[in-house]
C-alpha positions, 0 to 999 in steps of 0.5 A: 399586117404591117407590123401591127401588134396587139397593143396597137389600139389600147386606151384606159380609164380604170373602171370608174377610177377604181382599183380593186387592189391598192397600187402600190401596195400599203407597204409602199414597195409595190413598184418593186413587186410589180416589176419583172417579167409577165406573161400576157395570157388573155386579152380583150379589146374593141379595137378593130386591129386587135379583133382582126388578129385575136384568133392568130395571137399567142401568149406574149411577154412583158417585162416591167421596170420603173425609172428612178422618177417612178415612170413605168418602162415596158418592153413587150415581145409579141410572137408574130408568124414572121418574127418576134416583134419587140416594143419598148414603151415608156409611160409617165406616172400620173397623180393616181397610184397605178395609173400611167400615161403616154403621148406619142405621135398625137396619140394618148395612152392611159395605162392602169393596173386594175388588180394585182396580187404582185406575185401571180397576176395583174389585170391591166387596163389600157385606153388609147385615143388617136383622135378617132374612136377611142379603144379599150383593152384589158390584159391579164398578166401572169407570172407563169404561162399558165392561166388558172380558171379562177384568174380567167373568171376574175378577168371576165368579171372585170372586162364586163365592168368596162363594157367589153364582151365575150366575143372580143376575148382572146385566151392566148395559147402558150408560146415559147417562140420569143423566149430567145428574143429576151436576151 
């Protein structure tokens, strides 16, 4: 597996540049509300690495914070069979609310918050371009590990809108494997 993690092939244009929930929210405190710990309970991607791993994946944890400049910092922990893989990412804010970019090792990554209610769920769209075929990923973030049938239905409706199909979907089983790695 060579240290690959589920985000290894992400790339993101938000469905036609639309976001169904205002980000940040109209009150202007969306960044503070969006920050914090999220569980990744479902993911879907057309990335070959993701597709080869999706049946072995478990729920991951992402902790989101924002720099004073408004850039998005993410620390994600992925439970792998041999370890808990910790990944730190920094995305620069773009001119569009809820849209962030990163360029590292000649790879451009766009991350967009497609939908969120800030308290319970967020749907995050990622588009990664390595100069080859770009890959798309949608992830369902929840504040608790449980994924309700209603949230899963909302997630399914959105992933169809960006050209992904049911056979690319991974509903991630709950895992406490990496909880201690958060400290």
